[in-house]
C-alpha positions in Angstrom: 0.0 0.0 0.0 2.7 2.5 0.9 4.5 2.2 -2.4 1.3 2.8 -4.4 0.8 6.3 -2.8 4.2 7.5 -1.7 4.9 9.6 -4.8 1.9 11.8 -4.5 0.0 12.8 -1.4 -3.7 12.7 -2.1 -5.1 12.2 1.3 -6.5 14.5 3.9 -4.2 16.8 5.9 -5.2 17.6 9.4 -2.9 19.8 11.4 0.4 17.8 11.4 -1.1 14.5 10.2 -1.6 13.2 6.6 -4.3 10.6 6.3 -4.2 8.7 3.0 -6.0 5.6 3.9 -7.3 3.5 6.8 -6.2 -0.1 6.7 -8.3 -2.8 8.3 -7.8 -6.6 8.4 -8.9 -7.2 4.8 -10.4 -3.8 3.9 -9.1 -0.5 2.9 -10.9 2.9 3.3 -9.4 5.6 1.0 -9.6 9.2 2.0 -9.6 12.2 -0.3 -11.0 15.7 -0.5 -12.2 15.5 -4.1 -13.7 12.9 -6.4 -10.8 13.4 -8.9 -8.2 12.6 -6.2 -10.2 9.6 -5.1 -10.3 8.3 -8.7 -6.6 8.8 -9.1 -5.9 7.0 -5.9 -8.2 4.1 -6.7 -6.6 3.7 -10.1 -3.1 3.5 -8.6 -4.3 1.0 -6.0 -6.0 -1.2 -8.6 -2.9 -1.2 -10.8 -0.5 -2.0 -8.0 -2.8 -4.7 -6.6 -3.1 -6.4 -10.0 0.6 -6.9 -10.0 0.2 -9.0 -6.9 -2.8 -10.9 -8.2 -5.3 -9.0 -6.1 -8.6 -7.6 -7.3 -10.7 -4.7 -6.0 -14.4 -5.1 -5.7 
């Protein structure tokens, strides 16, 4: 997950924290301010996950 979003920060900045995603056991909650940023982040995650044989549903 980290390598798929390290180059560009597209999450939510709150004071000194940068939240890009929330990771759970087998779920991922993406955070973004705009729909465009969310689409960019989702595309990057899908591409990187596919290289590992994972799919997003």
